Backbone as CSV, one residue per row, in Angstrom:
resi,resn,N_x,N_y,N_z,CA_x,CA_y,CA_z,C_x,C_y,C_z
1,MET,-269.082,53.290,183.913,-269.785,54.597,183.146,-271.411,54.406,182.592
2,ILE,-271.421,52.895,182.518,-273.218,52.927,183.241,-273.999,52.215,184.234
3,GLU,-274.157,52.877,185.537,-274.550,52.365,186.622,-276.306,52.042,186.682
4,VAL,-276.685,51.249,186.836,-278.445,51.055,186.803,-278.726,50.157,187.669
5,ARG,-279.388,50.912,188.803,-280.002,50.121,190.299,-281.600,49.877,190.286
6,ASP,-282.293,48.950,190.572,-283.468,48.506,191.001,-283.966,49.126,189.759
7,LEU,-284.024,49.596,188.569,-284.451,50.459,187.927,-285.823,50.164,187.486
8,ARG,-287.035,50.936,187.471,-288.338,50.458,187.014,-289.305,51.446,186.358
9,LYS,-290.095,51.334,185.523,-290.832,52.168,184.513,-292.277,51.484,184.194
10,SER,-293.144,52.006,184.755,-294.533,51.681,185.035,-294.892,52.697,183.502
11,TYR,-296.110,52.203,182.985,-297.190,52.869,182.177,-298.670,52.534,183.150
12,GLY,-299.100,53.690,183.247,-300.637,53.181,184.308,-300.097,51.891,184.960
13,SER,-300.719,50.933,184.667,-300.913,49.435,185.881,-300.133,48.585,185.147
14,PHE,-298.861,48.993,183.792,-298.473,48.292,183.672,-296.804,48.297,183.707
15,GLU,-295.978,47.585,184.518,-294.768,47.705,184.624,-294.073,47.332,183.786
16,ALA,-293.093,47.938,182.615,-292.313,47.680,181.466,-291.033,46.888,182.068
17,VAL,-290.243,47.630,183.089,-289.290,47.437,183.375,-289.172,47.028,185.027
18,ARG,-288.747,45.821,185.454,-289.277,45.550,187.122,-287.746,45.187,187.736
19,GLY,-287.032,46.341,188.624,-285.592,46.200,189.391,-285.180,45.558,188.571
20,VAL,-284.605,46.153,187.932,-283.144,45.556,186.578,-281.995,46.634,187.442
21,SER,-281.396,46.117,187.731,-279.638,46.708,188.067,-278.477,45.949,187.283
22,PHE,-277.623,47.017,186.438,-276.279,46.421,186.205,-275.265,47.102,185.911
23,ASP,-274.458,47.173,185.582,-273.010,48.367,185.620,-272.570,47.806,184.045
24,ALA,-271.815,49.094,183.571,-270.850,48.418,182.132,-270.285,49.563,182.480
25,GLY,-268.827,48.947,182.458,-267.542,49.796,182.338,-266.785,50.304,181.181
26,PRO,-266.055,51.156,181.148,-265.693,51.806,179.914,-265.002,50.733,179.292
27,GLY,-265.389,50.996,178.069,-265.272,49.793,176.925,-265.810,48.774,176.874
28,GLY,-265.786,48.017,175.465,-266.634,46.859,175.520,-268.255,47.060,174.876
29,VAL,-268.509,46.141,174.418,-270.133,46.183,173.934,-270.825,45.196,174.752
30,VAL,-272.029,45.601,175.202,-272.591,45.465,176.191,-274.010,45.057,175.463
31,GLY,-274.432,43.682,175.555,-275.550,43.483,174.719,-276.985,43.449,176.241
32,ILE,-278.361,43.883,175.433,-279.402,43.448,175.780,-280.389,42.705,175.122
33,LEU,-280.578,41.431,175.648,-281.200,40.440,174.607,-281.891,39.778,175.421
34,GLY,-283.505,40.090,174.523,-284.888,39.650,174.840,-285.915,39.694,173.607
35,PRO,-286.987,38.792,173.846,-287.748,39.027,172.744,-288.406,40.483,172.936
36,ASN,-289.529,40.163,171.803,-290.184,41.797,171.499,-291.034,42.022,172.775
37,GLY,-291.075,43.511,173.494,-291.706,43.522,174.195,-291.012,43.378,176.000
38,ALA,-289.637,42.958,175.889,-289.220,42.397,177.331,-288.910,43.652,178.094
39,GLY,-288.577,44.741,177.401,-288.483,46.051,177.725,-287.345,46.914,177.443
40,LYS,-286.715,46.093,176.631,-285.234,46.841,175.699,-285.090,47.983,175.797
41,THR,-286.102,48.539,175.168,-286.047,49.317,174.381,-286.529,50.502,175.348
42,THR,-287.496,50.419,176.114,-287.891,51.358,177.898,-286.594,51.472,178.213
43,ILE,-285.481,50.736,178.499,-284.283,50.945,179.209,-283.347,52.237,178.538
44,LEU,-283.460,51.509,176.987,-282.343,52.352,176.495,-282.856,53.753,176.261
45,ARG,-284.122,53.705,176.198,-284.748,55.369,176.554,-284.634,56.199,177.641
46,ILE,-284.397,55.447,178.770,-284.175,56.027,179.865,-282.377,56.483,180.213
47,LEU,-281.913,55.026,179.423,-280.358,55.419,179.589,-279.797,57.032,178.768
48,SER,-281.130,56.879,177.626,-280.397,58.113,176.789,-281.068,59.801,176.818
49,GLY,-281.807,59.612,178.399,-282.764,60.633,178.763,-283.694,61.260,177.991
50,TYR,-284.569,60.286,177.488,-285.824,60.239,176.858,-286.995,60.200,177.254
51,HIS,-286.779,59.303,178.632,-287.753,59.162,179.353,-287.170,59.010,180.574
52,GLY,-287.892,59.310,181.756,-287.494,59.253,183.223,-288.229,57.705,184.057
53,PRO,-287.153,57.511,184.349,-287.518,56.156,185.352,-288.441,56.187,186.481
54,THR,-289.738,55.852,186.975,-290.507,55.650,187.622,-289.927,55.615,189.332
55,SER,-289.101,54.939,189.434,-288.103,54.471,190.435,-286.630,53.966,190.201
56,GLY,-285.900,53.744,190.769,-284.437,53.053,190.744,-283.626,54.370,190.386
57,SER,-282.834,54.460,189.964,-281.524,55.178,189.325,-280.838,54.773,188.327
58,ALA,-280.523,55.784,187.446,-279.751,55.590,186.156,-278.788,56.402,185.993
59,ARG,-277.339,56.031,185.988,-276.281,56.792,185.964,-275.392,56.763,184.778
60,VAL,-274.995,57.310,183.580,-274.008,57.149,182.263,-273.423,58.374,182.261
61,ALA,-272.037,58.066,182.344,-271.018,58.839,182.459,-271.015,59.646,183.658
62,GLY,-271.089,59.405,185.125,-271.579,60.133,185.701,-272.644,61.300,186.041
63,ILE,-273.820,60.977,184.976,-274.708,61.965,184.765,-276.477,60.963,185.283
64,ASP,-276.726,61.867,186.532,-278.059,60.591,186.542,-279.275,61.400,185.711
65,ALA,-279.881,60.534,184.961,-280.828,60.217,184.020,-281.866,60.937,184.163
66,ALA,-282.340,61.095,185.450,-283.472,61.553,186.304,-283.267,63.240,186.542
67,GLU,-282.450,63.202,186.966,-281.852,64.707,187.284,-281.412,65.850,186.353
68,ASP,-280.563,65.219,185.638,-280.284,65.782,184.474,-280.186,65.646,183.009
69,PRO,-280.972,65.399,182.300,-280.997,64.640,180.959,-280.743,65.344,179.583
70,ARG,-281.004,66.572,180.323,-280.303,67.575,178.810,-278.685,67.218,178.873
71,GLU,-277.906,67.392,179.719,-276.253,67.048,180.009,-276.129,65.660,179.587
72,LEU,-277.101,64.719,180.185,-276.801,63.146,179.978,-276.465,62.982,178.386
73,LYS,-277.689,63.914,177.271,-277.722,63.606,176.199,-276.790,64.216,175.456
74,ARG,-275.531,64.984,176.271,-274.469,65.351,175.642,-273.485,64.490,175.626
75,ARG,-273.420,63.536,176.604,-272.868,62.524,176.795,-272.461,61.096,175.736
76,VAL,-274.422,61.093,175.666,-274.619,59.675,174.666,-274.797,60.180,173.119
77,GLY,-274.435,59.157,172.601,-275.007,58.914,171.038,-275.962,57.980,170.817
78,TYR,-277.362,58.092,170.562,-278.423,57.112,170.446,-278.836,57.094,169.478
79,LEU,-279.031,55.554,169.135,-279.375,55.105,167.872,-280.987,54.632,167.942
80,PRO,-281.632,55.440,167.675,-283.306,54.666,167.747,-283.551,53.100,167.059
81,GLU,-284.640,52.683,167.359,-284.693,51.235,166.133,-284.675,51.780,164.991
82,ASN,-285.528,52.528,164.803,-286.324,53.443,163.511,-285.396,54.895,163.373
83,ALA,-284.252,55.043,162.236,-284.285,56.217,162.804,-285.152,57.339,162.710
84,PRO,-284.938,58.095,163.294,-286.013,59.484,163.267,-285.745,60.010,162.194
85,LEU,-285.615,60.957,161.133,-285.376,61.508,160.392,-286.316,62.392,159.369
86,TYR,-286.366,63.374,159.396,-287.147,64.190,158.797,-287.318,64.020,157.197
87,PRO,-288.509,63.920,156.806,-288.320,63.255,155.180,-287.832,64.389,153.849
88,ASP,-287.656,65.609,154.173,-287.205,66.452,153.452,-286.082,66.959,153.830
89,LEU,-285.798,66.586,154.442,-283.760,67.063,154.741,-283.215,66.070,154.677
90,THR,-281.933,66.341,153.515,-280.836,65.305,153.324,-279.876,65.138,154.553
91,ALA,-279.457,63.751,153.878,-278.911,62.944,155.177,-277.778,64.277,155.590
92,ARG,-277.072,64.988,155.221,-275.820,65.598,155.088,-276.683,66.892,156.551
93,GLU,-277.755,67.543,155.930,-278.689,68.301,156.904,-279.001,67.811,157.996
94,HIS,-279.249,66.551,157.769,-279.452,66.098,159.460,-277.929,66.167,160.183
95,LEU,-277.092,65.471,159.953,-275.634,65.491,160.404,-275.462,67.201,161.190
96,GLU,-275.730,67.918,159.747,-275.546,69.455,160.124,-276.423,69.967,161.655
97,PHE,-277.696,69.427,161.473,-278.545,69.742,162.688,-278.089,69.609,163.741
98,VAL,-277.405,67.763,164.043,-277.298,67.355,164.844,-275.855,68.167,165.296
99,ALA,-274.753,68.347,164.750,-273.494,69.058,165.026,-273.865,70.102,165.730
100,GLU,-274.320,70.994,164.958,-275.055,72.438,166.127,-275.699,72.165,167.086
101,ALA,-276.533,71.440,167.043,-277.259,71.128,168.674,-276.329,70.641,170.184
102,ARG,-275.167,69.944,169.087,-273.963,69.553,170.004,-273.146,70.435,170.133
103,GLY,-273.470,71.455,169.624,-272.383,72.612,170.207,-271.413,72.740,168.815
104,LEU,-270.900,72.217,168.222,-269.989,72.330,166.837,-270.354,73.422,165.915
105,ARG,-269.220,74.304,165.860,-269.153,75.091,164.761,-267.953,75.272,163.505
106,GLY,-268.321,75.855,162.617,-266.726,76.036,161.982,-266.575,74.843,161.513
107,ALA,-264.796,74.638,161.671,-263.909,73.662,161.259,-264.135,72.175,161.999
108,ALA,-264.653,72.994,163.295,-264.472,71.627,163.846,-265.979,70.625,163.435
109,LYS,-267.073,71.242,163.203,-268.210,70.836,163.025,-268.170,70.193,161.554
110,ALA,-267.581,70.435,160.902,-267.055,70.018,159.092,-266.358,68.834,159.739
111,ARG,-265.654,68.880,160.179,-264.622,67.617,160.283,-265.155,66.798,161.105
112,ALA,-266.253,66.816,162.229,-266.915,66.058,162.921,-267.626,65.236,162.006
113,MET,-268.362,66.210,160.750,-269.572,65.563,160.618,-268.676,64.375,158.965
114,ARG,-267.576,64.640,158.629,-266.883,63.803,157.564,-266.473,62.648,158.560
115,GLU,-266.001,62.901,159.300,-265.701,61.597,160.438,-266.972,60.444,160.747
116,ALA,-268.112,61.221,160.730,-269.095,60.407,161.450,-269.753,59.612,160.206
117,GLU,-269.381,60.868,158.660,-270.314,59.808,158.033,-269.156,58.677,157.381
118,GLU,-268.234,58.823,157.247,-267.092,57.983,156.687,-267.266,56.531,157.747
119,ARG,-267.292,57.145,159.379,-267.341,55.791,160.160,-268.850,54.899,159.928
120,ALA,-269.681,55.641,159.701,-271.044,54.617,159.649,-271.392,54.783,158.189
121,GLY,-270.364,54.795,157.430,-270.241,54.420,155.853,-271.716,55.108,154.732
122,ALA,-272.312,56.489,155.594,-273.169,57.251,155.171,-273.237,58.162,153.953
123,GLY,-271.754,58.161,153.670,-271.277,59.259,152.483,-272.240,59.121,151.334
124,GLU,-272.438,57.850,151.225,-273.020,58.286,149.354,-274.569,58.794,149.903
125,ALA,-275.025,59.031,151.076,-276.688,59.321,151.100,-276.586,60.775,151.254
126,GLY,-275.270,61.571,151.231,-275.289,62.809,151.971,-275.985,63.282,151.268
127,LEU,-276.563,63.583,149.912,-277.271,64.870,149.263,-278.601,63.982,148.883
128,ILE,-278.722,63.050,149.583,-280.388,62.415,149.320,-281.338,63.031,150.461
129,PRO,-282.678,63.120,150.154,-283.955,63.546,151.394,-283.904,62.253,152.172
130,ALA,-284.263,62.484,152.685,-284.207,61.137,153.943,-285.628,60.279,153.517
131,GLU,-286.645,61.091,152.653,-287.773,59.798,152.274,-287.636,59.503,150.808
132,ARG,-286.176,59.551,150.601,-285.885,58.799,149.127,-284.787,57.525,149.772
133,LEU,-284.211,57.480,151.223,-283.628,56.646,151.418,-284.171,55.215,151.894
134,SER,-283.724,54.118,151.637,-284.172,53.023,152.329,-283.723,53.087,153.472
135,LYS,-284.470,51.662,154.120,-284.275,51.556,155.908,-282.760,51.298,156.163
136,GLY,-282.283,50.366,155.302,-280.640,50.553,155.496,-279.945,51.640,155.909
137,TRP,-279.895,52.492,154.823,-279.148,54.045,154.529,-279.607,54.991,155.700
138,ARG,-281.343,54.342,155.988,-281.562,55.619,157.491,-280.886,55.185,158.261
139,GLN,-280.767,53.935,158.194,-280.025,53.533,159.605,-278.475,53.792,160.060
140,ARG,-277.759,53.771,158.435,-276.350,54.745,158.126,-276.223,55.838,158.751
141,VAL,-277.263,56.810,158.305,-277.498,57.860,158.873,-277.891,58.294,160.277
142,GLY,-278.554,57.578,160.412,-278.669,57.463,162.249,-277.355,56.905,162.825
143,LEU,-276.728,56.572,162.419,-275.644,55.855,163.173,-274.414,56.630,163.224
144,ALA,-274.392,57.446,162.080,-273.492,58.491,162.057,-273.900,60.131,162.634
145,MET,-275.420,60.167,162.788,-275.922,60.736,163.968,-275.313,61.070,165.242
146,ALA,-275.557,59.576,165.313,-275.116,58.985,167.044,-273.757,59.493,167.098
147,LEU,-272.681,59.138,166.058,-271.341,59.127,166.285,-270.740,60.618,166.458
148,LEU,-271.725,61.472,165.725,-271.533,63.134,166.362,-270.985,63.723,167.192
149,GLY,-269.793,64.176,167.385,-269.578,64.663,169.315,-268.621,63.518,169.347
150,ASP,-268.548,62.666,169.074,-267.821,61.805,169.672,-267.895,61.380,170.969
151,PRO,-269.214,60.990,171.573,-269.527,60.761,172.599,-268.612,59.237,173.138
152,PRO,-268.579,59.736,174.673,-268.003,58.222,175.496,-268.886,57.166,175.237
153,VAL,-270.042,57.405,175.518,-271.393,56.128,175.436,-271.657,56.380,174.120
154,LEU,-272.334,54.696,173.678,-273.217,54.686,172.611,-274.084,53.679,172.883
155,ILE,-275.666,54.025,172.535,-276.830,53.521,173.002,-277.315,53.171,171.489
156,LEU,-277.379,51.981,171.181,-278.170,51.767,169.471,-278.769,50.224,170.139
157,ASP,-280.424,50.798,169.244,-281.206,50.088,169.462,-281.342,49.129,168.221
158,GLU,-281.095,47.728,168.325,-281.497,47.105,166.940,-280.645,47.550,166.124
159,PRO,-279.381,47.894,165.968,-278.562,48.687,165.137,-278.502,47.944,163.571
160,THR,-278.873,46.581,163.731,-278.527,46.052,161.932,-280.043,45.933,161.784
161,ALA,-281.384,46.467,161.858,-282.389,46.266,161.489,-282.690,46.451,160.639
162,GLY,-282.920,45.739,159.451,-283.519,46.396,157.964,-282.036,46.467,156.847
163,LEU,-280.919,46.179,157.449,-279.617,45.951,156.785,-280.040,44.870,155.646
164,ASP,-278.835,44.472,154.602,-278.766,44.093,154.088,-277.606,43.195,154.279
165,PRO,-277.179,41.743,153.851,-276.104,40.935,154.369,-274.570,41.708,154.748
166,ASN,-274.466,41.875,153.722,-272.779,43.072,153.668,-273.232,44.057,154.377
167,GLN,-274.064,45.264,154.351,-274.400,46.021,155.801,-274.775,45.652,157.142
168,ILE,-275.109,44.236,157.550,-274.768,43.842,158.813,-273.697,43.412,158.745
169,ARG,-273.012,43.142,157.901,-271.191,42.861,158.489,-270.457,43.855,158.521
170,GLN,-271.093,44.950,157.905,-269.951,45.986,157.820,-270.106,46.871,159.445
171,THR,-271.587,46.622,159.624,-272.306,47.622,160.979,-271.641,46.728,161.983
172,ARG,-271.469,45.213,162.039,-270.877,44.482,162.981,-269.353,44.869,163.615
173,SER,-268.851,44.840,162.279,-267.211,45.569,162.395,-267.075,46.351,163.144
174,LEU,-268.197,47.802,162.414,-268.180,48.882,163.382,-268.553,48.815,164.601
175,VAL,-268.970,48.091,165.104,-269.506,48.149,166.243,-268.814,47.489,167.544
176,ARG,-267.842,46.778,166.707,-266.684,46.222,167.341,-265.239,46.750,167.477
177,ASP,-264.976,47.903,166.463,-264.209,48.769,166.480,-264.582,49.687,167.482
178,LEU,-265.983,50.178,167.466,-266.148,50.903,168.607,-266.372,51.064,169.834
179,GLY,-266.304,49.713,170.501,-266.283,49.044,171.215,-264.870,49.001,171.820
180,ARG,-264.076,49.275,171.208,-262.875,49.496,172.059,-262.416,50.504,172.236
181,GLU,-262.932,51.524,171.858,-262.938,52.976,172.242,-263.627,53.328,173.080
182,ARG,-264.901,52.871,173.663,-266.099,53.647,174.384,-266.616,52.405,174.754
183,THR,-267.796,53.091,175.467,-268.920,51.835,176.087,-269.949,51.838,174.931
184,VAL,-270.636,50.612,174.415,-271.203,50.440,173.882,-272.941,49.443,174.243
185,LEU,-273.343,50.233,174.283,-274.811,49.052,174.968,-275.889,49.045,173.875
186,LEU,-276.464,47.789,173.388,-277.105,47.815,172.179,-278.183,46.368,172.388
187,SER,-279.143,46.828,172.024,-280.122,46.128,172.226,-280.478,44.870,170.927
188,THR,-281.028,43.935,171.212,-281.173,42.857,170.055,-281.997,41.687,170.393
189,HIS,-283.102,41.369,169.262,-283.606,39.772,169.763,-283.151,39.025,168.814
190,ILE,-281.806,39.228,168.680,-281.198,37.901,167.738,-279.847,37.581,168.580
191,LEU,-280.266,35.906,168.762,-279.189,35.834,169.541,-277.848,35.679,168.905
192,GLY,-277.953,35.040,167.536,-276.236,34.566,167.084,-275.610,36.428,166.902
193,GLU,-276.300,37.552,166.853,-275.619,38.641,167.260,-275.336,39.094,168.333
194,ALA,-275.601,38.518,169.060,-275.568,38.978,170.846,-274.167,38.246,170.979
195,GLU,-274.185,37.103,170.474,-273.056,36.109,171.056,-271.707,36.615,170.021
196,ALA,-271.868,37.125,168.758,-270.896,37.248,167.885,-270.285,39.044,168.341
197,LEU,-271.079,39.887,168.757,-270.641,41.189,169.225,-270.583,41.611,170.263
198,CYS,-271.045,40.780,171.511,-270.766,41.405,173.234,-269.967,40.260,173.848
199,SER,-269.369,41.228,174.970,-268.273,40.668,175.720,-269.487,40.715,177.112
200,GLU,-270.567,40.869,176.991,-271.244,40.725,178.440,-272.807,40.634,177.226
201,ILE,-273.688,39.779,177.946,-274.955,39.949,177.927,-275.701,39.625,178.844
202,LEU,-276.699,40.941,178.674,-278.136,40.565,179.717,-279.358,40.373,179.063
203,VAL,-280.012,39.164,179.678,-280.913,38.696,178.882,-282.353,39.215,180.056
204,LEU,-282.881,40.122,179.154,-284.362,40.330,179.576,-285.458,39.657,179.464
205,PHE,-286.538,39.492,180.452,-288.036,38.706,179.891,-288.860,39.325,180.985
206,ARG,-289.967,39.721,179.826,-290.950,40.223,180.882,-290.233,41.610,182.160
207,GLY,-289.269,42.295,181.132,-289.215,43.752,182.219,-288.113,43.407,183.333
208,ALA,-287.609,41.823,183.496,-286.825,41.839,184.614,-285.187,40.992,184.030
209,LEU,-284.335,40.987,184.504,-282.878,40.663,184.008,-283.569,38.764,184.298
210,ALA,-283.189,38.299,183.366,-283.478,36.622,183.558,-282.206,36.017,183.609
211,GLY,-280.993,36.684,183.418,-279.161,36.131,183.322,-278.512,37.418,182.710
212,ARG,-277.299,37.121,183.028,-275.795,37.724,182.528,-274.564,37.320,182.976
213,GLY,-273.770,37.610,181.847,-272.669,37.241,181.528,-271.975,36.699,180.449
214,THR,-270.778,36.434,179.786,-270.761,36.162,178.628,-271.316,34.755,178.567
215,PRO,-271.743,34.813,176.910,-272.466,33.542,176.653,-271.963,32.314,177.494
216,LYS,-270.213,32.377,177.730,-270.053,30.741,178.345,-270.542,30.587,179.751
217,GLU,-270.423,32.256,180.533,-270.688,32.098,181.742,-272.071,31.640,181.710
218,ILE,-273.170,32.235,181.419,-274.557,31.945,181.179,-274.682,30.465,180.986
219,ALA,-274.087,30.055,179.996,-273.993,28.503,179.790,-273.763,27.600,180.863
220,ASP,-272.684,27.945,181.523,-272.215,27.168,182.687,-273.078,27.343,183.907
221,SER,-273.746,28.533,183.994,-274.445,28.497,185.152,-275.755,27.761,185.131
222,LEU,-276.507,27.332,183.736,-277.458,26.754,183.643,-276.941,25.043,183.916
223,THR,-276.146,24.459,183.308,-275.685,23.389,183.283,-274.636,23.319,184.594
224,GLY,-274.102,23.857,185.198,-273.584,23.439,186.320,-272.135,23.251,186.463
225,ARG,-271.777,23.230,184.733,-270.364,22.442,184.782,-269.792,22.875,183.194
226,GLU,-268.864,22.518,182.925,-267.984,22.644,181.789,-267.333,21.501,180.872
227,ARG,-267.896,21.094,179.996,-268.015,20.232,179.249,-266.484,20.202,178.122
228,LEU,-265.825,19.373,178.268,-264.341,19.291,177.082,-264.851,18.001,176.608
229,GLU,-264.562,18.365,175.311,-264.701,16.652,174.273,-263.102,16.547,173.815
230,ALA,-262.563,15.633,173.933,-261.098,15.354,173.368,-261.150,14.237,172.602
231,VAL,-260.049,14.211,171.872,-259.852,12.594,170.654,-258.307,12.246,171.082
232,ILE,-258.196,11.219,171.484,-256.813,10.771,172.213,-256.295,9.610,171.217
233,LYS,-255.127,9.421,171.026,-255.040,7.933,170.719,-254.138,6.955,171.580
234,ALA,-254.900,5.900,172.296,-254.540,5.383,173.094,-254.378,3.587,172.561
235,PRO,-253.182,3.060,173.597,-253.774,1.482,172.859,-254.845,0.654,173.046
236,GLY,-255.888,1.184,174.256,-257.109,0.306,174.275,-258.042,1.026,174.987
237,LEU,-259.431,0.307,175.082,-260.284,1.044,176.210,-259.855,1.235,177.210
238,ARG,-258.975,-0.182,177.828,-258.697,-0.421,179.038,-258.186,0.487,179.716
239,ASP,-256.892,1.000,178.894,-256.175,1.746,179.204,-256.377,3.291,179.300
240,VAL,-257.550,3.717,178.684,-258.155,4.546,178.423,-259.023,4.882,180.106
241,GLU,-259.820,3.974,180.703,-260.605,4.053,181.328,-259.811,3.978,182.701
242,ALA,-258.549,3.588,182.263,-257.705,3.243,183.823,-257.185,4.653,183.933
243,ALA,-256.608,5.084,182.867,-256.124,6.628,182.948,-257.183,8.050,183.414
244,LEU,-258.633,7.520,182.987,-259.485,8.507,183.242,-259.919,8.977,185.045
245,THR,-259.104,7.701,186.133,-259.456,7.738,186.969,-258.455,8.633,187.796
246,ARG,-257.373,8.766,187.000,-256.226,9.669,187.685,-256.393,11.372,186.986
247,LEU,-257.758,11.703,186.659,-257.568,12.885,185.970,-258.609,13.984,187.034
248,GLY,-258.236,13.771,188.264,-258.642,14.554,189.152,-260.408,14.608,189.360
249,SER,-260.530,16.185,189.051,-261.960,16.329,189.233,-262.915,16.319,188.331
250,ALA,-262.333,16.063,187.278,-263.284,15.464,185.735,-263.974,14.630,186.039
251,SER,-264.950,14.324,185.741,-266.017,13.016,185.655,-266.506,12.789,183.979
252,LEU,-266.520,11.233,183.769,-266.467,11.322,182.080,-268.255,11.378,181.983
253,ALA,-268.584,12.232,181.119,-269.680,12.224,180.993,-270.472,11.138,180.107
254,GLU,-269.598,10.221,179.702,-270.670,9.175,178.939,-269.071,8.147,178.374
255,ALA,-269.488,7.020,178.266,-268.853,6.021,177.718,-267.355,6.230,176.707
256,PRO,-266.402,6.520,176.786,-265.295,6.467,175.272,-265.887,5.859,174.243
257,GLY,-265.628,6.780,173.359,-266.394,5.933,171.848,-264.993,5.501,171.007
258,PRO,-264.934,4.730,170.169,-263.825,4.130,169.450,-264.032,5.338,168.040
259,GLU,-262.629,5.664,167.896,-262.375,6.660,166.880,-261.831,5.864,165.464
260,ASP,-261.788,6.443,163.909,-260.518,5.260,163.424,-258.972,5.695,163.658
261,GLY,-258.432,4.718,163.577,-256.411,5.063,163.586,-256.349,4.510,165.169
262,GLY,-257.060,3.769,165.460,-256.789,3.742,167.359,-257.300,4.982,167.978
263,ALA,-257.682,5.842,168.067,-258.160,6.951,168.918,-259.529,6.564,169.472
264,TRP,-259.512,7.492,170.611,-260.610,7.010,171.610,-261.211,8.704,171.553
265,ARG,-262.731,8.865,171.824,-263.468,10.553,171.834,-263.857,10.230,173.360
266,ILE,-263.778,10.911,174.079,-264.244,11.016,175.506,-264.666,12.100,175.698
267,ARG,-265.770,12.852,176.433,-266.211,13.853,176.964,-266.290,13.907,178.181
268,LEU,-265.903,15.120,178.865,-265.409,15.488,180.696,-265.934,16.185,180.926
269,ASP,-266.631,15.924,181.711,-267.284,17.024,182.853,-266.290,17.467,184.003
270,PHE,-266.000,19.071,184.353,-265.505,19.532,185.122,-266.600,20.381,185.814
271,PRO,-266.426,20.782,186.989,-267.154,21.788,187.970,-267.267,23.483,187.051
272,ALA,-268.143,24.015,186.876,-268.674,24.969,186.513,-267.739,26.113,187.016
273,GLY,-266.328,27.035,186.279,-265.638,27.859,186.990,-264.497,27.344,186.806
274,SER,-264.198,26.169,186.520,-262.791,25.568,187.009,-261.660,25.604,185.905
275,GLN,-260.767,26.325,186.940,-259.818,27.127,185.925,-258.624,25.772,185.781
276,GLY,-258.008,26.088,184.164,-257.559,25.705,183.638,-257.489,23.872,182.885
277,ALA,-259.288,24.097,182.960,-259.936,22.516,182.728,-259.153,21.865,181.560
278,ALA,-258.654,22.724,180.251,-258.271,22.407,179.015,-256.665,22.079,179.051
279,GLU,-255.864,22.630,179.886,-254.934,22.547,180.300,-254.683,21.243,181.087
280,ALA,-255.637,21.003,182.081,-255.389,19.559,182.579,-255.646,18.605,182.094
281,VAL,-256.069,18.499,180.957,-256.531,17.565,179.951,-255.360,17.359,179.116
282,SER,-254.453,18.185,178.412,-253.592,18.088,177.981,-252.431,17.448,178.791
283,ASP,-252.267,17.539,179.992,-251.387,17.462,180.704,-251.648,16.244,181.108
284,TRP,-252.510,15.935,181.350,-252.981,14.323,181.494,-252.492,13.617,180.284
285,ALA,-253.092,13.742,179.252,-253.026,13.019,178.131,-251.208,12.768,178.125
286,SER,-250.422,14.100,178.240,-249.634,13.520,177.868,-248.443,12.701,178.688
287,SER,-249.081,13.053,179.981,-248.116,12.005,181.452,-248.861,10.564,181.260
288,GLU,-250.091,10.380,180.769,-250.105,9.368,179.860,-249.521,8.127,178.830
289,GLY,-248.732,9.252,178.587,-248.381,8.681,176.778,-249.496,8.107,175.736
290,PHE,-250.676,8.990,176.175,-251.487,9.352,174.834,-251.211,10.766,174.557
291,LYS,-251.325,10.096,172.671,-251.455,11.334,172.092,-252.517,12.294,171.503
292,LEU,-252.940,13.521,172.189,-253.835,14.449,172.471,-254.310,15.047,170.591
293,LEU,-255.127,14.522,170.074,-255.600,14.538,168.585,-256.313,15.959,168.513
294,GLU,-257.379,15.800,169.336,-258.232,17.266,169.529,-258.706,17.275,170.734
295,LEU,-259.353,19.001,170.846,-259.795,19.017,172.191,-260.864,20.264,172.203
296,ARG,-261.983,20.522,172.623,-262.772,21.488,172.262,-263.537,21.277,173.484
297,ARG,-263.954,22.731,173.586,-265.478,22.667,174.478,-266.476,22.686,174.047
298,GLU,-267.468,21.902,174.961,-268.819,22.016,174.311,-269.721,22.842,175.233
299,GLY,-270.879,23.610,174.948,-271.857,24.168,175.476,-273.256,24.168,174.590
300,LEU,-274.150,24.900,175.525,-274.884,25.377,175.438,-274.860,26.211,174.202
301,SER,-275.904,26.281,173.022,-276.264,27.547,172.333,-276.832,28.267,172.899
302,MET,-276.446,29.310,172.148,-277.672,30.473,172.914,-279.040,30.695,172.806
303,GLU,-279.415,29.612,171.599,-280.584,29.641,171.445,-281.278,28.600,172.763
304,GLU,-280.724,27.567,173.302,-280.503,26.713,174.404,-280.631,27.337,175.247
305,VAL,-279.510,28.538,175.767,-279.526,29.352,177.198,-280.908,30.190,176.941
306,PHE,-281.209,30.924,175.865,-282.058,31.484,175.996,-283.678,31.180,176.556
307,ALA,-284.026,29.894,175.929,-285.039,29.226,176.188,-285.035,28.875,177.457
308,ARG,-283.884,28.608,178.188,-283.925,27.942,179.404,-284.513,29.154,180.175
309,LEU,-283.505,30.338,180.230,-283.658,31.361,180.829,-285.076,31.876,180.829
310,THR,-285.687,31.767,180.088,-286.993,32.577,179.526,-287.960,31.102,179.931
311,GLY,-287.955,30.100,180.699,-288.783,29.337,180.966,-289.127,28.728,179.468
312,GLU,-289.001,28.505,178.177,-289.528,28.264,177.116,-288.779,26.784,176.833
313,GLY,-287.727,26.363,178.083,-286.676,25.198,177.153,-286.931,24.350,178.392
314,GLY,-286.643,23.096,177.636,-286.404,22.004,178.688,-285.848,22.018,179.830
315,SER,-285.770,21.142,180.793,-284.696,21.158,181.764,-283.534,19.998,181.310
C-alpha cells in the first residue's frame, strides 16, 4: 500500500530526508518515531502529495507521489500536526468543503459527513466557528476531514497533540480500529504512544532510518538475545543448577535467586529470534518435576531502545 525507496528531500544545502526506504502493507498501524527535526513531517508531506521528493520514489495505493500528486490526494486522508482550519468557518462547513472537493454530492455527501463526524467524535463542534475551538477540538475536526470519502490510507502527523487524557484514549482507540480497515501511517515523538498503537515502528534520526520492526524485534536486535524470567518451585539450588544444564540453547543470565516458599527466580537468555523459547522453558520445568509459578519476557524499554538507536544511550 505504501512503498518508499531511497527517498531524499533537500532544502537548499540541508538534507531533511536521507535515503529512507520502507514498505507498509494493507491494514495495520505503522509509526514513524523520532525527535523533533528528525524528518517525520517531511516524509508525511511527501506521501500526502504536498511536497515532492528531491530524489527517490514514494508510491501510495499504487500512485507515484511525484508523478500524480492530485490523484494521490484522492487516495489519502491527511491530518497535519496543527489542523489547518479557516477561522470563520464552522466545523461542519469545513467537512462540507472537503466532501465536495472529494467529489461527494447529495445523499452520499451527507452520509459521509455524518459518518466522519461520528467516527472522529467531532459532532458537538459542528456549528462552532474554528476560531472558537480548542486545539483538541480542532484536532477532532481535522481527523473527521481526513476520514471523509473513506480513503484506503490515513496519514496522521502527531494525532494526539493537544488532546486531554480522555481524548487521547479515545483517539488511540479510534486509530487502532482504523488500522484494522486500512493502512495508517502516523508520526509521534512519544515513545509510549508508538509502543501502544503500532504494529511496526520506524525510528527516524537526522533524516535517516535508525531502526525498524516491532518493539520486540528492535529490542532483540540491540541486545542480541531474548531474555525470559521464570519463577519455579524446586527442592534446592543444586537441583536447579543441574537441571539448567539440560535446557538446550538457553544460558543463565545470573545466578538463581531464592524466593519465598521454596521457589527460585531464574533469568535465561536465548539467541535473538529463537522460536518457542517460552514453551521450551515450560516443557523443561515440567520434565524436571519443577512447578512453574511465573514466566515473563524481559526486554529493553522503548526509552532504552530509542536512546541506543540514536546514539544517546550507553552500550
